[in-house]
LUMKE-545075 format. One record per residue (C-alpha): x, y, z; residue in one letter; residue number from 1. Coordinates in pm, whole numbers. Example, Ala and Ser with C-alpha at 12.3 -4.5 7.8 and 13.67 -1.06 7.14 Angstrom:
xx,yy,zz,resn,resi
1230,-450,780,A,1
1367,-106,714,S,2
***
This chain:
xx,yy,zz,resn,resi
-4711,18756,-9728,M,1
-4420,18525,-9656,I,2
-4097,18723,-9636,P,3
-3799,18646,-9852,Q,4
-3559,18398,-9698,T,5
-3191,18330,-9759,F,6
-3025,17991,-9717,N,7
-2682,17836,-9708,E,8
-2608,17463,-9689,V,9
-2299,17314,-9525,I,10
-2190,16967,-9639,E,11
-2041,16747,-9367,L,12
-1893,16510,-9625,G,13
-2089,16199,-9530,D,14
-2432,16285,-9672,G,15
-2541,16492,-9374,R,16
-2592,16867,-9407,T,17
-2642,17174,-9192,I,18
-2854,17459,-9326,S,19
-2857,17827,-9227,L,20
-3177,18024,-9289,E,21
-3258,18389,-9220,T,22
-3534,18632,-9310,G,23
-3837,18445,-9177,K,24
-3819,18456,-8796,L,25
-3738,18719,-8531,A,26
-3671,19004,-8772,K,27
-3672,19275,-8503,Q,28
-3356,19133,-8349,A,29
-3028,19281,-8471,D,30
-2951,18941,-8620,G,31
-3137,18610,-8631,S,32
-3083,18274,-8795,V,33
-3231,17924,-8793,V,34
-2978,17641,-8798,V,35
-3108,17302,-8903,R,36
-2949,16958,-8904,M,37
-3183,16668,-8972,G,38
-3500,16752,-8781,D,39
-3311,16954,-8519,A,40
-3372,17329,-8547,M,41
-3220,17607,-8338,L,42
-3315,17974,-8344,L,43
-3036,18217,-8253,A,44
-3088,18590,-8203,T,45
-2857,18873,-8103,V,46
-2942,19220,-7978,V,47
-2699,19486,-7858,S,48
-2773,19823,-7702,A,49
-2687,20129,-7910,R,50
-2476,20280,-7635,S,51
-2287,20164,-7329,A,52
-2410,20236,-6980,S,53
-2209,20503,-6794,P,54
-1917,20367,-6592,G,55
-1907,20028,-6769,I,56
-1553,19934,-6872,D,57
-1617,19575,-6984,F,58
-1841,19390,-7229,L,59
-2169,19291,-7055,P,60
-2227,18989,-7281,L,61
-2499,18736,-7197,T,62
-2520,18405,-7382,V,63
-2839,18208,-7311,D,64
-2901,17858,-7446,Y,65
-3227,17673,-7379,R,66
-3372,17341,-7487,E,67
-3753,17365,-7501,K,68
-3941,17052,-7392,F,69
-4197,17112,-7667,A,70
-3913,17065,-7917,A,71
-3909,16696,-7822,A,72
-4286,16663,-7775,G,73
-4253,16642,-7397,R,74
-4395,16819,-7094,F,75
-4162,16985,-6842,P,76
-4147,16816,-6503,G,77
-4246,16983,-6177,G,78
-4569,17135,-6050,F,79
-4590,17435,-6284,F,80
-4514,17239,-6604,K,81
-4300,17523,-6734,R,82
-3932,17561,-6815,E,83
-3757,17732,-6525,A,84
-3391,17793,-6450,R,85
-3137,17643,-6692,P,86
-3011,17291,-6638,S,87
-2647,17209,-6578,T,88
-2613,17090,-6938,E,89
-2761,17413,-7074,E,90
-2525,17622,-6860,I,91
-2226,17424,-6987,L,92
-2331,17497,-7345,T,93
-2366,17868,-7264,M,94
-2011,17870,-7126,R,95
-1872,17697,-7436,L,96
-2027,17954,-7670,V,97
-1935,18253,-7451,D,98
-1569,18153,-7427,R,99
-1526,18152,-7805,V,100
-1727,18467,-7882,L,101
-1616,18705,-7609,R,102
-1252,18764,-7721,P,103
-1368,18861,-8073,L,104
-1563,19170,-7971,F,105
-1360,19493,-7978,P,106
-1191,19553,-7643,K,107
-1351,19898,-7621,D,108
-1706,19779,-7703,Y,109
-1906,19795,-7379,H,110
-2270,19794,-7490,A,111
-2511,19545,-7332,E,112
-2522,19245,-7570,T,113
-2752,18944,-7547,Q,114
-2733,18627,-7753,I,115
-3022,18383,-7716,M,116
-3021,18033,-7866,I,117
-3317,17799,-7829,Q,118
-3382,17446,-7952,L,119
-3718,17457,-8131,M,120
-3721,17106,-8279,S,121
-3528,16804,-8156,H,122
-3389,16516,-8358,D,123
-3279,16212,-8150,P,124
-2989,16160,-8394,N,125
-2852,16516,-8355,V,126
-2673,16665,-8055,M,127
-2787,17030,-8067,P,128
-2521,17176,-7834,D,129
-2264,17126,-8114,A,130
-2467,17367,-8333,L,131
-2503,17646,-8075,A,132
-2173,17820,-8153,G,133
-2245,17818,-8526,L,134
-2593,17961,-8465,A,135
-2465,18242,-8239,A,136
-2189,18343,-8480,S,137
-2421,18339,-8783,A,138
-2664,18571,-8603,A,139
-2376,18809,-8529,L,140
-2265,18804,-8894,Q,141
-2615,18909,-9001,L,142
-2613,19205,-8759,S,143
-2430,19536,-8756,D,144
-2272,19460,-8419,I,145
-1890,19495,-8424,P,146
-1739,19148,-8427,F,147
-1400,19044,-8561,E,148
-1473,18732,-8767,S,149
-1713,18437,-8785,P,150
-1646,18138,-8562,I,151
-1802,17799,-8514,S,152
-1794,17503,-8280,E,153
-1805,17135,-8366,V,154
-1793,16814,-8172,R,155
-1547,16547,-8283,V,156
-1576,16186,-8170,A,157
-1355,15894,-8258,R,158
-1537,15566,-8317,V,159
-1338,15256,-8417,D,160
-1042,15475,-8507,G,161
-1243,15708,-8734,E,162
-1317,16073,-8655,F,163
-1681,16182,-8685,I,164
-1785,16549,-8691,V,165
-2103,16622,-8493,N,166
-2181,16258,-8405,P,167
-2516,16128,-8279,S,168
-2584,16028,-7918,F,169
-2551,15662,-8015,E,170
-2218,15714,-8190,Q,171
-2086,15910,-7893,L,172
-2161,15621,-7658,E,173
-1914,15406,-7854,N,174
-1645,15676,-7886,A,175
-1313,15688,-7704,D,176
-1282,16063,-7761,M,177
-1542,16340,-7722,D,178
-1397,16681,-7807,L,179
-1572,17016,-7855,M,180
-1361,17265,-8050,V,181
-1434,17634,-8111,G,182
-1236,17834,-8364,A,183
-1233,18100,-8631,S,184
-1110,18022,-8981,A,185
-749,18095,-8885,D,186
-725,18023,-8512,S,187
-838,17767,-8254,V,188
-988,17946,-7953,A,189
-1136,17675,-7731,M,190
-1104,17300,-7676,V,191
-1293,17097,-7418,E,192
-1367,16728,-7387,G,193
-1310,16389,-7236,E,194
-1106,16098,-7365,M,195
-1022,15739,-7288,D,196
-651,15781,-7207,E,197
-549,15907,-7551,V,198
-206,16039,-7643,S,199
-118,16402,-7703,E,200
-70,16335,-8074,E,201
-417,16180,-8104,E,202
-573,16481,-7936,M,203
-400,16723,-8175,V,204
-522,16513,-8470,A,205
-881,16548,-8346,A,206
-842,16926,-8311,I,207
-720,16949,-8671,K,208
-1022,16752,-8797,V,209
-1252,16988,-8606,A,210
-1074,17300,-8734,H,211
-1105,17184,-9096,D,212
-1483,17146,-9050,A,213
-1505,17486,-8878,I,214
-1335,17661,-9172,K,215
-1613,17539,-9403,I,216
-1881,17659,-9161,Q,217
-1720,18003,-9132,C,218
-1719,18037,-9512,E,219
-2091,17954,-9521,A,220
-2165,18233,-9273,Q,221
-1978,18484,-9488,V,222
-2170,18374,-9798,R,223
-2502,18405,-9614,L,224
-2422,18756,-9489,A,225
-2321,18861,-9840,E,226
-2638,18715,-9991,A,227
-2854,18908,-9745,V,228
-2641,19219,-9781,G,229
-2368,19268,-9526,K,230
-2463,19554,-9293,K,231
-2229,19837,-9215,E,232
-2078,19793,-8870,T,233
-2248,20032,-8633,R,234
-2069,20332,-8493,E,235
-2004,20328,-8120,Y,236
-1829,20559,-7881,E,237
-1472,20432,-7837,P,238
-1288,20436,-7509,E,239
-1115,20755,-7411,E,240
-741,20755,-7485,K,241
-454,20973,-7368,D,242
-123,20861,-7516,E,243
83,21110,-7315,D,244
-75,20991,-6990,L,245
-21,20628,-7092,E,246
350,20695,-7154,T,247
387,20881,-6824,K,248
222,20604,-6619,V,249
422,20332,-6791,R,250
750,20514,-6721,E,251
660,20543,-6353,M,252
525,20189,-6314,A,253
708,19947,-6543,Y,254
1048,19918,-6373,D,255
896,19900,-6025,K,256
649,19632,-6132,C,257
928,19437,-6302,Y,258
1128,19441,-5979,A,259
831,19327,-5770,I,260
757,19048,-6016,A,261
1120,18934,-6001,K,262
1128,18935,-5618,A,263
941,18603,-5600,G,264
711,18700,-5313,S,265
382,18543,-5207,S,266
48,18633,-5363,K,267
-46,18860,-5073,K,268
294,19030,-5051,E,269
322,19112,-5420,R,270
-43,19221,-5431,G,271
29,19473,-5157,E,272
351,19583,-5331,A,273
174,19641,-5665,F,274
-101,19834,-5486,S,275
160,20053,-5316,L,276
319,20141,-5652,V,277
-23,20232,-5789,K,278
-94,20456,-5490,E,279
245,20628,-5530,E,280
165,20701,-5894,I,281
-181,20832,-5811,Q,282
-26,21059,-5546,A,283
166,21243,-5820,T,284
-160,21370,-5967,F,285
-386,21644,-5830,T,286
-736,21569,-5705,E,287
-879,21733,-6016,E,288
-664,21516,-6243,E,289
-762,21201,-6052,L,290
-1128,21288,-6076,E,291
-1099,21345,-6451,E,292
-842,21080,-6544,K,293
-854,20833,-6253,G,294
-1001,20547,-6459,D,295
-741,20592,-6732,L,296
-457,20600,-6477,I,297
-578,20269,-6332,S,298
-612,20121,-6680,K,299
-264,20229,-6789,Y,300
-112,20104,-6463,F,301
-268,19762,-6521,S,302
-123,19759,-6873,A,303
226,19844,-6743,A,304
192,19580,-6469,H,305
90,19317,-6727,K,306
375,19409,-6962,A,307
634,19387,-6682,A,308
522,19041,-6570,V,309
511,18906,-6926,R,310
851,19054,-7015,D,311
1009,18897,-6707,L,312
902,18554,-6829,V,313
1014,18611,-7188,L,314
1342,18785,-7098,N,315
1463,18580,-6803,E,316
1241,18270,-6788,G,317
1133,18371,-6436,L,318
783,18384,-6292,R,319
610,18576,-6015,L,320
705,18317,-5753,D,321
1063,18273,-5885,S,322
985,17942,-6053,R,323
1116,17848,-6393,K,324
865,17784,-6668,T,325
855,17406,-6614,T,326
859,17404,-6232,D,327
564,17277,-6026,I,328
480,17439,-5695,R,329
546,17241,-5372,P,330
278,16979,-5304,I,331
157,16812,-4987,W,332
-132,16567,-4954,C,333
-326,16384,-4687,E,334
-602,16122,-4690,V,335
-857,16009,-4429,D,336
-863,16361,-4283,Y,337
-1235,16367,-4195,L,338
-1336,16084,-3960,P,339
-1707,16064,-4046,S,340
-1701,16078,-4426,T,341
-1682,15770,-4645,H,342
-1359,15904,-4795,G,343
-1164,16231,-4778,S,344
-841,16394,-4884,S,345
-656,16725,-4889,I,346
-448,16834,-5187,F,347
-236,17148,-5153,T,348
-18,17284,-5432,R,349
145,17618,-5354,G,350
-135,17852,-5245,E,351
-415,17638,-5391,T,352
-589,17385,-5168,Q,353
-886,17154,-5220,A,354
-1060,16929,-4968,L,355
-1256,16644,-5128,A,356
-1512,16412,-4973,T,357
-1676,16097,-5109,V,358
-2025,15971,-5024,T,359
-2143,15622,-5121,L,360
-2507,15536,-5183,G,361
-2752,15319,-5377,T,362
-2899,15377,-5721,S,363
-3171,15576,-5545,R,364
-2910,15855,-5501,E,365
-2825,15867,-5873,A,366
-2835,16209,-6035,N,367
-3141,16214,-6261,V,368
-3103,16385,-6599,I,369
-3436,16491,-6749,D,370
-3387,16713,-7051,L,371
-3573,16749,-7379,P,372
-3275,16592,-7553,T,373
-3148,16347,-7294,Q,374
-3286,16130,-7016,Q,375
-3091,15906,-6785,G,376
-2901,15880,-6458,E,377
-2548,15948,-6340,E,378
-2414,15709,-6078,T,379
-2094,15913,-6048,F,380
-2101,16289,-6014,Y,381
-1881,16564,-5873,L,382
-1972,16902,-5721,H,383
-1722,17188,-5695,Y,384
-1760,17474,-5447,N,385
-1558,17795,-5460,F,386
-1633,18003,-5145,P,387
-1514,18366,-5135,P,388
-1276,18310,-4840,F,389
-1058,18094,-5068,S,390
-927,18417,-5224,T,391
-947,18626,-4908,G,392
-1268,18800,-5019,E,393
-1605,18867,-4862,A,394
-1895,18866,-5106,R,395
-2258,18750,-5111,P,396
-2341,18386,-5185,L,397
-2600,18368,-5464,R,398
-2625,17997,-5535,G,399
-2402,17784,-5754,T,400
-2224,17996,-6014,S,401
-2174,17904,-6379,R,402
-1801,17888,-6310,R,403
-1853,17633,-6032,E,404
-2071,17422,-6261,I,405
-1810,17436,-6538,G,406
-1513,17351,-6316,H,407
-1705,17068,-6148,G,408
-1802,16923,-6485,N,409
-1439,16925,-6602,L,410
-1323,16740,-6290,A,411
-1611,16493,-6320,Q,412
-1522,16415,-6681,R,413
-1158,16368,-6580,A,414
-1242,16102,-6322,L,415
-1556,15923,-6439,K,416
-1380,15702,-6693,G,417
-1172,15552,-6411,M,418
-1475,15441,-6206,I,419
-1504,15064,-6267,P,420
-1813,14944,-6454,D,421
-1896,14699,-6175,D,422
-1887,14961,-5897,C,423
-2210,14887,-5705,P,424
-2236,15235,-5551,Y,425
-2368,15570,-5657,T,426
-2065,15790,-5585,V,427
-2076,16163,-5508,R,428
-1755,16365,-5478,V,429
-1767,16716,-5332,V,430
-1464,16943,-5361,A,431
-1434,17246,-5135,E,432
-1171,17494,-5254,V,433
-1016,17631,-4934,L,434
-737,17836,-5094,E,435
-703,17950,-5451,S,436
-414,18090,-5647,N,437
-469,17927,-5983,G,438
-579,17585,-6105,S,439
-834,17499,-5836,S,440
-1017,17269,-6080,S,441
-702,17062,-6124,M,442
-656,17050,-5747,A,443
-1012,16914,-5739,T,444
-915,16630,-5974,V,445
-614,16541,-5758,C,446
-801,16556,-5427,S,447
-1094,16368,-5583,G,448
-866,16085,-5694,T,449
-723,16038,-5346,M,450
-1062,16065,-5173,A,451
-1206,15797,-5402,L,452
-913,15567,-5326,M,453
-949,15641,-4954,D,454
-1319,15549,-4975,A,455
-1237,15208,-5119,G,456
-1366,15283,-5469,V,457
-1152,15060,-5689,Q,458
-1033,15321,-5939,L,459
-886,15166,-6253,K,460
-598,15415,-6234,K,461
-529,15736,-6041,P,462
-577,16066,-6228,V,463
-389,16394,-6189,S,464
-435,16732,-6353,G,465
-234,17042,-6436,I,466
-310,17389,-6572,A,467
-74,17523,-6837,M,468
-25,17883,-6949,G,469
133,18067,-7238,L,470
301,18404,-7282,I,471
391,18514,-7634,S,472
489,18840,-7804,D,473
448,18702,-8154,G,474
812,18599,-8191,E,475
908,18454,-7855,R,476
689,18233,-7639,Y,477
703,18054,-7307,A,478
480,17766,-7195,V,479
417,17779,-6820,L,480
349,17472,-6608,S,481
112,17491,-6310,D,482
5,17853,-6358,I,483
-79,18102,-6086,L,484
-399,18303,-6084,G,485
-211,18612,-6204,D,486
-53,18414,-6487,E,487
-397,18298,-6596,D,488
-521,18658,-6599,H,489
-212,18808,-6765,L,490
-126,18523,-7002,G,491
-241,18416,-7347,D,492
-368,18066,-7273,M,493
-527,17862,-6996,D,494
-492,17495,-7080,F,495
-606,17234,-6826,K,496
-512,16871,-6890,V,497
-595,16565,-6680,T,498
-492,16205,-6723,G,499
-343,15883,-6598,T,500
11,15764,-6656,E,501
-114,15617,-6985,D,502
-300,15908,-7143,G,503
-533,16208,-7132,I,504
-880,16174,-6979,T,505
-1008,16535,-7009,A,506
-901,16881,-7116,C,507
-1018,17241,-7128,Q,508
-832,17507,-7324,M,509
-899,17878,-7374,D,510
-666,18064,-7611,I,511
-664,18443,-7596,K,512
-440,18517,-7895,I,513
-488,18456,-8266,K,514
-284,18218,-8472,G,515
-161,17976,-8207,L,516
52,17728,-8399,S,517
12,17354,-8364,Y,518
383,17343,-8275,E,519
318,17548,-7962,I,520
13,17334,-7883,L,521
212,17011,-7908,V,522
491,17156,-7691,N,523
235,17263,-7432,A,524
81,16915,-7426,L,525
420,16744,-7387,Q,526
518,16981,-7107,Q,527
180,16920,-6946,A,528
242,16545,-6955,R,529
569,16583,-6765,D,530
392,16798,-6506,G,531
99,16556,-6476,R,532
327,16261,-6409,L,533
520,16459,-6146,H,534
196,16543,-5965,I,535
69,16187,-6005,L,536
378,16065,-5822,G,537
289,16287,-5525,K,538
-62,16138,-5515,L,539
56,15778,-5526,T,540
319,15850,-5262,D,541
29,15947,-5036,T,542
-202,15655,-5123,I,543
-62,15400,-5364,Q,544
-370,15186,-5429,T,545
-738,15208,-5336,P,546
-828,15071,-4994,N,547
-944,14712,-5027,E,548
-1270,14775,-4841,A,549
-1492,15067,-4750,V,550
-1450,15220,-4408,K,551
-1621,15048,-4110,P,552
-1877,15329,-4079,H,553
-1942,15347,-4453,A,554
-2234,15153,-4596,P,555
-2161,14824,-4763,K,556
-2358,14738,-5073,I,557
-2439,14396,-5211,I,558
-2620,14351,-5540,T,559
-2813,14039,-5635,T,560
-3083,13953,-5886,T,561
-3418,13780,-5865,I,562
-3657,13663,-6137,P,563
-3891,13940,-6246,E,564
-4193,13739,-6123,D,565
-4069,13760,-5763,F,566
-4036,14141,-5742,I,567
-4394,14187,-5624,G,568
-4358,13919,-5357,A,569
-4042,14082,-5219,L,570
-4201,14426,-5208,I,571
-4530,14301,-5066,G,572
-4873,14470,-5066,P,573
-4819,14844,-5040,G,574
-4448,14782,-4977,G,575
-4520,14606,-4649,K,576
-4269,14321,-4687,N,577
-3974,14533,-4793,I,578
-4043,14802,-4533,Q,579
-4055,14548,-4251,E,580
-3739,14380,-4378,L,581
-3554,14715,-4393,Q,582
-3663,14801,-4041,K,583
-3569,14459,-3903,E,584
-3225,14450,-4067,T,585
-3143,14825,-4056,E,586
-3065,14824,-4428,T,587
-3178,15011,-4736,T,588
-3316,14791,-5013,I,589
-3363,14922,-5365,V,590
-3525,14712,-5639,I,591
-3511,14802,-6007,T,592
-3607,14614,-6321,E,593
-3346,14559,-6588,A,594
-3346,14320,-6882,E,595
-3620,14097,-6744,G,596
-3480,14054,-6392,V,597
-3510,14239,-6065,G,598
-3184,14399,-5947,V,599
-3179,14411,-5567,V,600
-2934,14652,-5399,E,601
-2881,14603,-5026,I,602
-2705,14887,-4844,L,603
-2615,14875,-4477,G,604
-2346,14919,-4216,N,605
-2419,14588,-4042,N,606
-2304,14280,-4230,Q,607
-2541,14058,-4029,D,608
-2834,14268,-4151,G,609
-2716,14242,-4512,I,610
-2676,13865,-4474,D,611
-3029,13837,-4335,T,612
-3169,14019,-4637,V,613
-2973,13795,-4873,L,614
-3107,13488,-4692,T,615
-3465,13612,-4720,R,616
-3424,13692,-5087,V,617
-3273,13350,-5150,A,618
-3560,13187,-4963,A,619
-3817,13379,-5163,L,620
-3674,13271,-5495,T,621
-3568,12920,-5392,F,622
-3686,12652,-5635,K,623
-3584,12294,-5550,P,624
-3480,12077,-5844,E,625
-3649,11747,-5911,K,626
-3434,11455,-5804,G,627
-3208,11663,-5579,S,628
-3142,11603,-5210,V,629
-3190,11887,-4958,Y,630
-3126,11935,-4590,E,631
-3443,12030,-4402,V,632
-3545,12114,-4048,K,633
-3864,11993,-3883,V,634
-4069,12299,-3790,T,635
-4413,12150,-3717,K,636
-4559,11807,-3634,L,637
-4896,11694,-3769,L,638
-5092,11371,-3737,D,639
-5030,11293,-4103,F,640
-4671,11414,-4139,G,641
-4414,11681,-4057,A,642
-4373,12031,-4197,V,643
-4008,12079,-4288,V,644
-3813,12392,-4386,E,645
-3526,12399,-4635,Y,646
-3220,12506,-4435,T,647
-3080,12694,-4735,E,648
-3409,12882,-4776,A,649
-3554,12964,-4432,P,650
-3928,13017,-4448,G,651
-3967,12793,-4751,N,652
-4160,12491,-4619,E,653
-4302,12168,-4756,V,654
-4499,11875,-4611,L,655
-4316,11548,-4549,L,656
-4602,11297,-4546,H,657
-4605,11027,-4280,I,658
-4590,10760,-4548,S,659
-4258,10904,-4671,E,660
-4082,10897,-4334,L,661
-3968,10536,-4340,A,662
-4018,10213,-4524,W,663
-4178,10055,-4217,E,664
-4532,10144,-4131,R,665
-4524,10457,-3915,T,666
-4809,10498,-3670,N,667
-4682,10817,-3502,N,668
-4467,11084,-3666,V,669
-4264,11120,-3347,T,670
-4154,10760,-3380,D,671
-3924,10883,-3660,V,672
-3868,11261,-3623,V,673
-3918,11527,-3360,N,674
-3946,11905,-3365,L,675
-3613,12068,-3457,G,676
-3459,11758,-3612,D,677
-3244,11816,-3922,V,678
-3272,11548,-4185,I,679
-3218,11499,-4559,D,680
-3502,11454,-4805,V,681
-3530,11395,-5177,K,682
-3744,11626,-5389,Y,683
-3981,11463,-5639,F,684
-4152,11771,-5780,G,685
-4529,11809,-5789,V,686
-4729,11491,-5729,D,687
-4978,11461,-6019,P,688
-5237,11303,-5787,K,689
-5232,11555,-5502,T,690
-5092,11847,-5711,R,691
-4866,11925,-5417,K,692
-4488,11919,-5387,E,693
-4357,11584,-5270,K,694
-4047,11511,-5064,V,695
-3938,11182,-4915,S,696
-3705,11070,-4640,R,697
-3749,10703,-4703,K,698
-3627,10739,-5062,A,699
-3282,10803,-4917,L,700
-3292,10495,-4690,L,701
-3198,10145,-4801,P,702
-3506,9945,-4888,R,703
-3543,9649,-4652,P,704
-3539,9301,-4812,P,705
-3876,9137,-4867,R,706
-3969,8848,-4633,E,707
-4106,8527,-4790,D,708
-4459,8485,-4650,K,709
-4630,8139,-4647,P,710
-4897,8092,-4911,R,711
-5256,8018,-4816,K,712
-5335,7646,-4812,N,713
-4971,7573,-4843,S,714
-4972,7283,-4596,Q,715
-4853,6955,-4758,P,716
-5139,6733,-4858,K,717
-5179,6397,-4688,E,718
-5096,6107,-4911,T,719
-5351,5844,-4962,K,720
-5301,5534,-4764,K,721
-5248,5237,-4970,E,722
-5494,4971,-4918,N,723
***
């Protein structure tokens, strides 16, 4: 018996729809829903434990998003032919959904919660990651798990000046703005995307379009939950509270923390000072009280610490390092720091430092993307590493973290639009964060810009980045430029913006408070622009324009094309020709087919080797034109002519027949030419009689005048004698 299903349809306003269905699949989950757009279908489920594990004082939320290869009718790659660890793109989608959902769970809800979203059917005209947030939220609305309000996420692209909600892959390729926005009906919570140097006003306009679409999707979730029968929110054990203890700790901690915050000390110094205050407070309690209330004391101290820092900013406009709200930390930069890399730079801003390197390669080093929903290659990519020593910690290394993937992706999106279309290289940037006290991803953008310029990559324009913060008490607010790590943790917003002098190239925003007004958002963007341009000036003071050429030890790359029919000849049987040529010239040669021609990339450190390859390629594809004159060199002498080689195509030979050497009768070839002689010949094409190519030397020589020869029997006749 087919179970009863419930459906809601969301109109996108242009004939496309999104449907929500529940009641048919995964009914043992706390909440489940199928989201469909076109032929794309996602199943989202949510399950949460009935009680929290002992000692857990945070929300152990896991968001998992997977694209199944079967959804696109494809087999997974690899030996086992099975989906394994998530791809970079899947991890980025998980992070987007997590960042919007997490703040809307009750702060005292600590039960293990797992949200799983999987693409079950793929539509080439639908980008499924834009539906993941809607699917996760709808599953939560259908459950009894405590959650503040429905949310959704949409992608907004601008194509030919028009905004499109949830565009297709094809539409996105022609867009100058790609923005993912997550929000509830009354508040924007997350913005992330890349843009083609757009203005702050254009970005805000895109966010408003997205928010209007999200409001409609939130209403549909409410209607669906009501149709099914909204479940009573489950009971859970709230956190322990002690108002008297909270008041006591705040009275002991607040003033001291305020004074430390106002002192303007370094990260290490104020960290030690705050820890000392905490220890002094703990010392006022007995061992029994600490054992019973120790966790609460720590929690209430943190709250007093946070309140003191925030109040200092709102009351006096001062920050932890004595800066004003608009001040940028001191900056110093250096390029060409590492002698053996193809490009390198150091960017240091306050106590945050990033070292970037650039490596140049051929298309063979492109990053291959093989997903159920997307296949292709990236010829520019950036990797971000955040080792524990950068924050003075010692912890195990367990592979690349989701945070590292997210920060690297943001920096990559910031820079990739400035890589010229005709850049012949595959470019890899690696950023090593050596010190961190806030905004290491923006330091990565700045160091990456300088390293690319140092490597000789002809960036269209340099890019800088800045992280903005916000502190608000509902009535007063302060926008903070170039935030510290503590300000990120204690503040209400983390807003990263990158761009050139002419506009924004990428952004990432997480808002931790409800009801952020567009006025505050616009002010933050304008303040960010001033900060970006200040930082950009520091970068261009260090390296004003890209180096004109790559470094002497960096590989040079030359790209040429050959007719498709000649690819096999260049490669040779079993790759013999190309392998021998690479060995002889100490180069790397990569051949790819594109639009009916063979694209030949030649990479090498030795220009002579590159020139040799170019000469061989030219010789292979050389086709003389009928009626044209060519310079040739005599390479072999035969009884019936000379073998000559076109000087512009070494190795390309043709027979110069003895009869075409000169107008006079030639008995011996050496009477006219000798081995090594360089002469000109005219090309006549293929001789229809011999079916061989014909060239002539004599055709270029003046034809001798004809001599009048006496006719036979031309002697004058004797006249008859007259009798």
